C-alpha positions in Angstrom: 119.7 46.7 136.6 121.5 43.4 136.1 123.3 41.9 139.2 123.4 38.3 138.0 126.7 36.3 137.9 126.8 34.9 134.4 128.9 34.6 131.3 127.5 35.0 127.8 128.8 32.4 125.4 127.4 31.4 122.0 124.3 33.5 122.4 123.3 32.1 125.8 123.7 33.2 129.4 125.2 30.6 131.7 125.5 30.7 135.4 129.1 31.4 136.3 131.1 28.5 137.7 133.1 30.9 139.8 132.1 34.4 141.2 133.8 37.4 142.6 132.0 40.1 144.8 131.4 43.5 143.2 131.4 46.2 145.8 129.8 49.6 145.6 132.6 52.2 145.4 130.8 54.9 147.5 129.9 52.6 150.4 132.1 49.5 150.2 128.9 47.4 150.4 128.1 44.3 148.3 126.5 45.3 145.0 126.3 41.8 143.5 128.3 38.7 142.5 130.1 39.0 139.2 131.3 36.2 137.1 135.0 35.3 137.4 135.6 33.4 134.1 137.5 30.1 134.2 139.9 28.9 131.6 137.2 26.5 130.4 134.9 29.5 129.9 137.6 31.2 127.8 138.1 28.1 125.7 134.3 27.8 125.1 134.0 31.5 124.2 136.9 31.3 121.7 135.4 28.2 120.2 132.0 29.9 119.8 133.6 33.0 118.2 135.6 30.8 115.8 132.5 28.8 114.8 130.6 32.1 114.2 133.3 33.7 112.2 132.6 32.3 108.6 129.0 33.3 108.8 129.5 36.8 110.2 132.5 37.6 108.0 130.5 36.7 104.9 127.4 38.7 106.0 127.1 41.7 103.6 128.2 45.0 105.1 124.8 46.5 104.7 123.3 43.7 106.8 126.0 43.9 109.4 125.3 47.6 109.6 121.6 47.0 110.1 122.2 44.6 113.0 124.7 46.9 114.6 122.2 49.8 114.4 119.7 47.5 116.2 122.4 46.7 118.8 122.8 50.5 119.4 119.0 50.8 119.8 119.0 48.1 122.4 121.9 49.7 124.4 120.1 53.0 124.2 116.9 51.5 125.8 119.1 50.3 128.7 121.1 53.5 129.1 119.5 54.8 132.3 120.1 51.7 134.3 123.5 51.1 132.8 124.7 54.7 133.7 123.6 54.1 137.4 125.1 50.6 137.5 128.6 51.7 136.4 128.5 54.7 138.7 127.8 52.3 141.6 130.5 49.9 140.5 133.4 52.3 139.9 132.5 55.6 141.5 132.2 57.6 138.2 130.1 60.7 138.7 126.6 60.2 137.2 126.9 63.4 135.2 129.9 61.8 133.3 128.4 58.3 133.3 125.4 59.5 131.3 127.7 60.3 128.4 130.4 57.7 128.8 128.2 54.7 129.6 124.8 55.7 128.3 125.2 57.7 125.1 128.7 56.9 123.8 128.4 53.1 123.0 125.3 53.4 120.9 126.7 56.4 119.1 129.9 54.6 118.3 128.0 51.5 117.0 126.0 53.8 114.7 129.2 55.5 113.5 130.9 52.2 112.5 127.6 50.8 111.1 127.6 53.7 108.7 131.4 53.6 108.0 131.4 49.9 107.0 128.8 50.6 104.3 131.0 53.3 102.8 134.4 51.6 103.1 135.3 49.7 100.0 136.0 46.0 100.5 138.1 45.9 97.3 140.1 48.6 95.5 141.6 48.3 92.0 145.1 49.8 91.5 146.9 49.9 88.1 150.3 48.1 88.0 153.2 47.7 85.5 151.7 44.6 84.0 148.0 44.8 84.7 146.3 45.7 87.9 146.1 44.7 91.5 143.0 44.2 93.6 143.6 45.2 97.2 141.1 43.4 99.4 140.1 44.1 103.0 139.2 41.0 105.0 138.2 40.6 108.6 141.2 39.7 110.7 139.3 37.0 112.5 138.6 36.2 116.2 139.3 39.2 118.4 140.2 39.1 122.1 139.1 42.4 123.6 140.4 43.0 127.2 139.0 46.1 128.8 139.5 47.9 132.2 137.1 49.1 134.8 137.5 52.9 134.6 135.3 53.5 131.4 133.9 49.9 131.0 131.1 50.6 128.5 132.9 53.2 126.4 136.2 51.3 126.2 134.5 48.0 125.3 132.7 49.8 122.5 136.0 51.1 121.3 136.8 47.5 120.5 133.7 45.5 119.6 132.0 48.2 117.5 134.7 48.4 114.8 135.6 44.7 115.1 132.0 43.6 114.5 131.6 46.1 111.7 134.7 44.7 110.0 133.2 41.2 110.2 135.3 39.9 113.1 133.9 37.9 116.0 134.7 39.0 119.5 135.5 37.6 123.0 135.1 40.5 125.4 136.9 40.0 128.7 135.5 42.6 131.1 137.2 43.6 134.4 136.1 41.9 137.6 135.3 45.3 139.3 132.8 46.0 136.6 131.6 42.5 135.8 127.9 43.4 136.2 127.5 46.2 133.6 129.4 44.0 131.0 126.3 41.8 130.8 124.3 44.7 129.4 126.2 44.2 126.1 125.1 40.5 126.2 121.5 41.4 126.8 121.5 43.9 124.0 123.3 41.6 121.6 120.8 38.8 122.2 117.8 41.2 121.8 119.0 42.7 118.6 119.6 39.4 116.8 123.4 39.4 116.6 124.3 35.9 115.6 125.2 33.5 118.4 129.0 33.5 119.0 129.6 36.9 117.2 130.0 38.5 120.7 130.9 36.6 123.8 131.1 38.3 127.2 133.2 36.8 130.0 134.0 39.0 133.0 136.9 37.9 135.0 140.4 38.5 136.4 143.9 38.4 135.3 144.1 34.6 134.8 141.2 34.7 132.3 142.8 37.5 130.4 146.2 35.9 130.2 144.7 32.7 128.9 142.6 34.6 126.4 145.4 36.7 124.8 147.6 33.6 124.4 144.8 31.3 123.1 145.6 29.6 119.8 142.1 30.3 118.5 142.6 34.1 118.7 143.7 36.1 115.6 144.1 39.6 117.2 144.3 41.1 120.6 143.1 44.6 121.6 143.8 45.7 125.2 143.3 48.9 127.3 145.0 49.0 130.7 148.3 49.5 132.5 151.6 49.7 130.7 153.0 46.9 132.9 150.2 44.5 131.7 150.5 45.8 128.2 154.2 44.9 128.1 153.4 41.3 129.0 150.6 41.1 126.4 152.9 42.7 123.8 155.6 40.0 124.5 153.0 37.2 124.1 151.7 38.6 120.9 155.2 39.2 119.6 156.2 35.6 120.2 153.0 34.4 118.5 153.3 37.0 115.6 149.7 38.1 116.5 148.5 41.6 115.7 147.9 43.6 118.8 146.5 47.1 119.7 147.7 48.4 123.1 146.2 51.6 124.7 148.2 52.0 127.9 149.0 54.4 130.6 149.9 58.1 130.6 151.4 60.9 132.5 150.3 63.7 130.3 151.5 67.3 130.6 149.3 70.5 130.6 151.5 73.3 129.4 150.2 76.6 130.6 151.8 79.3 128.5 152.6 82.7 129.9 149.7 84.4 128.0 147.0 81.9 129.1 143.7 83.2 130.4 143.6 81.5 133.8 139.8 81.5 134.0 139.5 79.6 130.8 142.4 77.4 131.8 141.0 76.4 135.2 137.6 75.7 133.7 139.2 73.4 131.1 141.5 71.7 133.7 138.4 70.9 135.8 137.8 68.0 133.4 141.1 67.6 131.7 142.9 67.0 135.0 140.1 65.6 137.3 137.6 63.8 135.1 136.3 60.5 136.5 137.9 61.1 139.9 141.4 61.0 138.2 140.8 57.5 137.0 141.5 58.4 133.4 144.5 57.5 131.2 144.7 60.8 129.3 144.6 63.1 132.3 146.7 66.2 132.2 148.2 65.4 135.6 151.5 67.2 135.2 150.9 70.9 135.2 153.8 72.9 133.7 153.6 76.5 134.8 155.8 79.4 133.8 158.0 81.0 136.5 156.7 84.4 135.5 153.2 83.4 136.7 153.9 80.5 138.9 152.5 81.7 142.3 149.3 82.8 140.5 148.8 79.5 138.8 149.5 77.4 141.9 146.9 79.5 143.8 144.4 79.0 141.0 144.9 75.2 140.9 144.6 75.0 144.7 141.3 76.9 144.5 140.1 74.7 141.7 140.8 71.5 143.7 139.3 72.9 146.9 136.2 74.0 145.0 135.3 70.6 143.5 132.4 68.9 145.2 133.3 65.5 146.6 130.4 63.3 147.3 127.8 60.7 146.3 128.5 59.8 142.6 124.8 59.3 142.0 124.2 63.0 142.8 124.3 65.1 139.6 126.0 67.9 141.5 129.0 65.8 142.5 132.3 66.6 140.7 134.5 63.9 142.3 133.3 60.6 143.5 135.1 57.6 145.1 137.9 55.6 143.6 137.0 52.1 142.4 138.3 50.1 145.4 140.1 50.2 148.7 143.2 49.0 147.0 143.1 51.8 144.5 142.5 54.4 147.2 145.5 53.1 149.2 147.7 53.2 146.2 146.8 56.9 145.6 147.4 57.8 149.2 150.8 56.1 148.9 151.7 58.5 146.1 150.5 61.4 148.2 152.8 60.3 151.1 155.7 59.8 148.8 155.3 63.3 147.3 155.1 64.9 150.7 158.3 63.1 151.7 160.1 64.2 148.5 159.9 67.9 149.4 157.0 68.9 147.2 154.6 71.4 148.7 151.0 70.3 149.4 148.6 73.1 148.5 145.3 71.3 148.3 143.8 68.0 149.5 146.1 65.2 150.4 143.8 63.0 152.5 140.5 61.2 152.8 137.7 63.8 153.2 136.6 64.0 156.8 132.9 63.5 156.0 133.5 60.4 153.9 133.9 57.5 156.4 132.5 55.0 153.9 133.6 54.2 150.4 137.0 55.0 148.9 137.3 58.7 148.6 140.4 60.9 148.2 140.2 64.7 148.2 141.3 66.4 145.0 145.0 67.0 145.6 147.6 69.5 144.3 151.4 69.4 144.9 153.5 72.4 143.9 157.3 72.6 143.5 157.5 69.1 142.0 160.6 68.1 140.2 160.1 66.4 136.8 162.2 63.5 138.1 160.1 62.9 141.2 157.9 59.8 141.4 154.8 61.9 141.3 155.9 63.4 138.0 157.0 60.0 136.5 154.4 57.4 137.4 150.7 57.2 136.7 148.7 57.8 139.9 145.2 57.1 138.5 143.6 59.3 141.1 142.8 63.0 141.7 146.4 64.2 142.3 148.2 66.9 140.3 151.9 67.8 140.2 152.8 71.4 139.4 156.3 71.8 137.8 157.8 75.2 137.0 159.6 76.1 133.8 161.3 79.2 132.4 161.1 79.2 128.6 158.6 77.7 126.1 161.3 75.3 124.9 161.9 74.2 128.5 158.2 73.4 128.8 158.3 71.3 125.7 161.4 69.4 126.9 159.8 68.7 130.3 156.6 67.5 128.7 158.6 65.1 126.4 160.9 64.0 129.2 158.5 61.1 130.0 158.3 57.4 129.2 154.7 58.0 128.3 153.1 59.8 125.3 149.3 59.4 125.3 147.9 62.9 125.6 148.5 66.5 126.7 147.1 69.9 126.6 148.3 73.4 125.8 146.7 76.6 127.2 147.2 79.9 125.6 145.3 83.0 124.4 147.1 82.6 121.0 145.9 79.4 119.4 148.5 79.5 116.6 151.2 79.7 119.2 149.6 76.8 121.1 149.4 74.8 117.8 153.2 75.1 117.4 153.8 73.8 120.9 151.3 71.0 120.3 153.2 69.9 117.1 156.4 69.7 119.1 155.0 67.3 121.8 155.8 63.6 121.6 152.3 62.3 122.2 149.4 60.6 120.4 146.8 63.3 121.2 146.8 67.0 122.3 144.1 69.3 123.3 144.3 73.1 122.8 142.5 75.0 125.6 140.4 71.9 126.2 140.6 68.1 125.9 137.7 66.2 124.3 138.0 62.9 122.5 136.6 62.8 119.0 135.4 59.4 118.0 135.9 60.3 114.3 139.7 60.8 114.9 142.3 58.2 115.9 143.2 57.9 119.6 146.3 56.2 121.0 149.8 56.8 122.3 153.5 56.6 121.6 156.4 55.3 123.7 155.1 53.4 126.8 151.6 54.6 126.1 150.9 52.0 123.5 150.8 50.7 120.0 148.1 51.3 117.4 145.1 53.5 117.2 141.4 53.2 118.1 138.4 55.3 116.9 137.9 56.9 113.6 138.5 55.1 110.3 141.8 54.0 111.6 140.0 52.1 114.4 138.1 50.1 111.7 141.3 49.5 109.6 143.0 47.8 112.5 140.5 44.9 112.3 141.2 44.2 108.6 144.0 42.2 107.0 144.9 43.2 103.5 145.2 40.8 100.5 146.7 41.8 97.2 145.5 39.9 94.1 147.7 40.5 91.1 146.0 40.3 87.6 147.1 41.0 84.1 145.0 43.0 81.6 142.6 45.8 82.2 140.4 45.7 85.2 136.7 45.0 84.7 134.1 47.2 86.1 133.0 45.8 89.5 129.5 44.6 90.1 127.4 46.9 92.3 127.8 44.7 95.4 127.2 46.5 98.8 130.4 47.4 100.4 132.4 46.9 97.2 133.4 50.0 95.4 136.1 50.8 92.8 
């Protein structure tokens, strides 16, 4: 398990010039010293990525795919220690960490390694006076800025398709999870990824701000808060720089009046409480029909009270600690605000009595929340649910859409066709029916204040290409059988 304070630039580890303590979420004790990248580190990393770009971009797709598959193998070899390290850094239950931090990044690398070999680099289209060759080219140097809540998975969202497309990457990891970010560097070095193709610089907001505005960067991809995303969007707009923003959410779970409550509660266990509530796509607004309101509130309270809060390294734990004392205090402030607004506390609402170390908050449910209340409008990023009553199905849809966010949502019904019609009416980038599970073969992202662009699926690869049209007269010649180039 890596606890070194280093940056990884141009294929080499370097001792960090500046460090920041990384604390264990469950205990508050020192876990290690993480790198806090300086502006000089950012400049060096961008320079390394730009120097590596011509060679990596011109590497045949089949060869890039081979290297990315080897990268996946190296991450897989380190999966057990990576899973534990992330759990200790951010409090993610180990049962979730095994998939999100252990299995997912290698799987995504292999997916894009395959996809790049089947995606044509050039397509021929007939035109009025001849034909046009539409060519996909790597967009260039990518600045990838990732948060602490799913540090391994969300980094892979970005560097896997970027590297597959032929881009080079500067990965700016969050300070809270600076230690696990170096696993990518270890694996990249071991698999033979060319020096400079992937640079890893953990650090804080200053490093991120310098990176996204750097003149040597061609595209920015960011996951994080809407507030920070707005700032990055303004910078990229001024620079006319392409940007992908995956931002916050306040997603609604619409429980229809015919829903099977046992099925619904089993699904909301993860859809609403996964990763201790530190998940952007959570169904944290529960819209319940008046005709079954008391029954649903009682079931949600029982669900929250039945979740096991404890050591995140214990496989039986459902809810671990939040990432930091600051985050815990922020969540508790939301709880206090909701209590003062007139909402009814039916579960949780405090620090568990048996958790005097670390940053725990008991799973919490408030009933009788108004859709205009702070708890219903703002992203809490903790295990806190707001239950909001509605009368008709059209009321539920209107309440769900009455939000500045539009990242996710769920619909719960015994009639999946009915649920599909409701899902189609929601103003959001993703919707789950009687469940919510990301599919890395399909696009993920939001509308409104939840972001711009899409990640995952073929669309996630497309975002790292720029398109060039080459106009030609005459009939097109048959292409040579070059890997990655199909008619």
